[in-house]
C-alpha positions, 0 to 999 in steps of 0.5 A, a space after each residue: 600254450 596253444 602249441 603245448 596243448 596241440 602236442 597231445 592231439 598230434 601224438 594221438 594222430 600219429 599213433 592212429 596213423 601208425 596203427 592204421 598203416 600197420 593194421 593191414 600187416 597184422 590182419 589175417 587178410 584183406 577182407 575183399 580177398 576172401 572167397 565170397 566176400 561182400 565187403 567193400 572199401 569204406 566210401 568215406 575213409 578209403 580203408 584208412 579208418 580215421 575220421 576224415 572230417 577232423 583227421 583226429 584233431 578235434 575232440 569236439 568233432 560232431 562226425 566222430 564224437 571225439 573218437 577220431 575213428 571213421 563213423 561209417 566203418 567204425 575204424 575197420 576201413 571196410 563196410 558191408 556192401 549195401 546190395 544183396 546181389 554183390 559178388 553173385 552171378 546176378 552181378 553180371 546180369 546188367 552187361 548181359 542184358 545190355 549186350 543181348 538187347 543191342 544185338 537183338 534190337 540193333 538199338 545201342 543207346 536204349 540197350 545200354 541204358 536198360 543195362 545201366 538201369 538194371 545195375 542200379 536196381 540190383 545195387 539198391 535192392 530195387 528201391 526207387 530213390 537208390 536206383 536213380 541216385 546210383 544210375 546218375 550220380 555213381 554211374 553217368 555223372 561219375 564216368 563223365 567226371 573221371 579225368 581219364 575218360 574226359 581226356 579220351 572224349 577231348 581227344 575224340 572231339 579234336 580228332 573229329 574237328 580235324 577230320 572235318 577240316 581235312 575233308 573241307 580242305 579237300 585232303 581226303 578227296 585228294 588222297 582218294 584220287 591218289 589211291 585210285 591211281 596207285 592202289 589198283 585193287 580191293 586187295 591192295 586197299 585192304 592190305 594197306 589198311 592192315 599194314 597201317 594198323 600194324 604200324 600204329 601200335 602205340 595205343 588202340 584208341 589212337 590206332 582206331 581213329 587215325 587208321 580210319 581217317 587215313 584209309 576211308 578215302 582209299 577203301 571208299 574208292 574201291 567199294 569196300 564196305 564200312 563194316 569191313 573197314 571197321 573190322 580191319 581197324 578193330 582187329 589191328 587195334 587191341 590185337 596188335 597193341 597186345 603183342 607190341 612191347 612199346 605200347 600203352 597195353 604193355 605198360 598196363 600189363 606190366 603194372 598188373 604183374 607182381 614183383 616188378 617183372 611185368 615187362 619181362 612177362 609181357 615179352 615172354 608171353 607174346 608167342 603164346 598170344 594165340 588170339 592176337 597172332 591168329 587174328 592177324 593171320 585171319 585178316 590177311 587170309 580173308 583179304 588174300 583169299 577173297 573170302 567173307 562169311 556171315 553177315 559181312 558177306 552181305 555188306 561186302 556184296 552190296 558194296 561191290 555190286 551196288 556201291 552201297 558202303 553202308 547197306 543202310 543209313 550213314 550215321 556220320 553223313 554230316 561230315 561229308 557235306 559240301 566237299 569239293 572233290 577237285 580241290 586240295 592235295 594229298 599233303 592236306 591229309 598226310 601232313 596234319 596226320 603225320 604231325 598228329 602222330 608225332 605230337 601224340 607220341 611226344 604227349 605220351 612220353 611227356 606224361 610218362 616223365 621223359 622230359 623229367 629224366 626218364 628214358 624212352 622205354 620207361 616213359 612210354 611204360 609209365 605214360 597216361 594215354 588219356 593225357 598224352 593223346 589229349 595234349 598231342 591232339 590239341 597241338 595237332 589241331 593248332 598245327 592244322 589250323 595254321 597249316 590250312 591258313 598258310 595254304 589258304 585252303 579255307 577261311 578261319 571262320 570255316 575252320 572254326 565252324 569245323 570244330 562244332 561240326 566235328 563235335 556233332 559227328 562224334 556225338 554217337 561215339 561219345 554217347 556210347 562210350 559214356 553209357 559203356 563206362 557207366 555200365 562198367 561202373 554198375 558191374 564194378 559196384 556189384 562186385 562182378 570181378 570178385 565173382 569171376 575171381 572166386 570162380 577161377 580160383 575154385 574151378 581152375 586150380 585143380 585142372 592144370 592141364 586145361 587151365 590155359 583154355 579155362 583162363 582164356 574162356 573166363 577172360 573172354 567172358 569177363 571182357 565181353 561182359 564188362 567191355 574192359 580188357 585192362 580190368 580183366 588183366 588186373 583180375 586174372 594175371 595176379 591169380 595166375 601168378 598166385 597159382 603158378 611159380 613163374 618158373 613153371 612153363 605153363 605159367 607163361 602160357 596162362 599169363 598169355 591166355 589172360 591177355 588173349 582172352 581179355 583182347 578177344 572179349 574186348 574185340 567181341 563186346 559192343 560195350 568195349 571202348 575200342 570197338 566203339 572207337 573202331 566204329 567211329 574211325 570207320 564212320 559206320 553204324 556201331 551195331 552193324 560193326 559188332 554183328 558183322 565182326 562177331 562171326 570172325 572173332 568167335 571163329 578165331 576164338 574157337 581156334 585159339 581155344 583149341 591151341 591153348 588146349 594143345 599147348 597145355 597138353 604139350 607142356 604137360 608132356 614136356 614139349 614146347 607149348 609154342 608148337 601149338 602156334 603153327 598148328 593154329 595157323 594151319 587150322 586157321 588157313 584150313 578154316 578159311 579154305 572151307 569157308 571159301 568153298 562154301 562161298 563158291 557153292 
């Protein structure tokens, strides 16, 4: 009898599920896709529209009153945003305040928190209780409870512990002694850093911390400032990953593109990614031509003339305590790092299903960088412990002491990352991405000739304000695909402009996780890294923007847009030559 009574309820549930699944097909459009939208997904049912307390099975449900419909949204799946500032220009105010304060005060923690607090105030319409709950529950706590973020933090802590072990074992000092004998010049040390950064193209996080760990002893021996090393690390992270077909970034772009043509679009767009390619030209030009400008010139001058690598305090000084400069061998650094690289690659393809039958390229495209790097670094740490025990480089107790020491050394990077993720959560809750999307749709579609540079500029500003390049891809790439047919030559230029703008904004932004990782990899003050890198990144962005204008003109004239690249390279080298002459004067 109970089974018979259950049948009507089950039938009702099935009907409601079918209606919920077909509502989107019958509706005119997703309300969040409408211009000027103030609608958000229902926080209770997640657009399903069914009561998630009884799932349509309980006529006496106190939540839905037996209607089986979500009480929060009334079955619509969407609700009005509680904020009066949703999808308005003020949605970009929190990151703007945080970035401006960080650059003006040189104090990153309070600046980021004030930006987060402003986001909470705008979301809650300046209500005290709502602000506190949104800042801490929806911001800081939510960012620290996200599994992807936690995986990155674990990777950071493990790598900090490994660096501490390599230092205590004498591996870093031994590598520095080897470098002093084999790499004779400052130019050679910087070119070696660039080369290593280009070779580790699988993921920007992994690139930043690995290149920093390996190259710090070499650059220190040649009196290269830590902010210059941080620039090299940062400029070979995202800009290299965005032109490498086998990388976590290629996988991200592929996922954002429509019709399953993501990887094909990514490869076709590489030659038009002017910012990434010109950043590489700029790095090599700066090193070979021995030119620096802006505040970087002062830091480099202090390093060369006074041996002061920081031009101030070292926020990671605790990692260099009690290190015997005469013990250890080069293999004490190279071997654990090499094993770490292999383990992280295996971890990434494992997370992408390689060991479940997927081929290597597919597995890498589907990989989860957080899971792969976390698992790979864990195995790398175990290997390092066993290796140093066999080598008798230090006692087991000393190695265990390196774990909390490594964690403490990474606290600055962890705090900045946590606040940056929380700030991104604030901008997301205010609908900043919809405001930018509507701006692009209304302002750019009528100006075909200038669309590449407009998309590039919007990508720069959005990534700079939010600190996320992947989020920028997700917003802009579908818009470009809706504006253009992929058979249009200008479409590929604009797709590439999306990626270039996102990388440029990410490269400049003090709240970007890649920029934070670069500071941690070079072990330098974060604000100093941002302020010294900004003139270089902005100069490259201006030249890249001119290239996109030229590419649009060329394509409209029926000529290959790729001709803008050699023009950009000539322009970049000419700019560096002019700066060199000013430096001499």
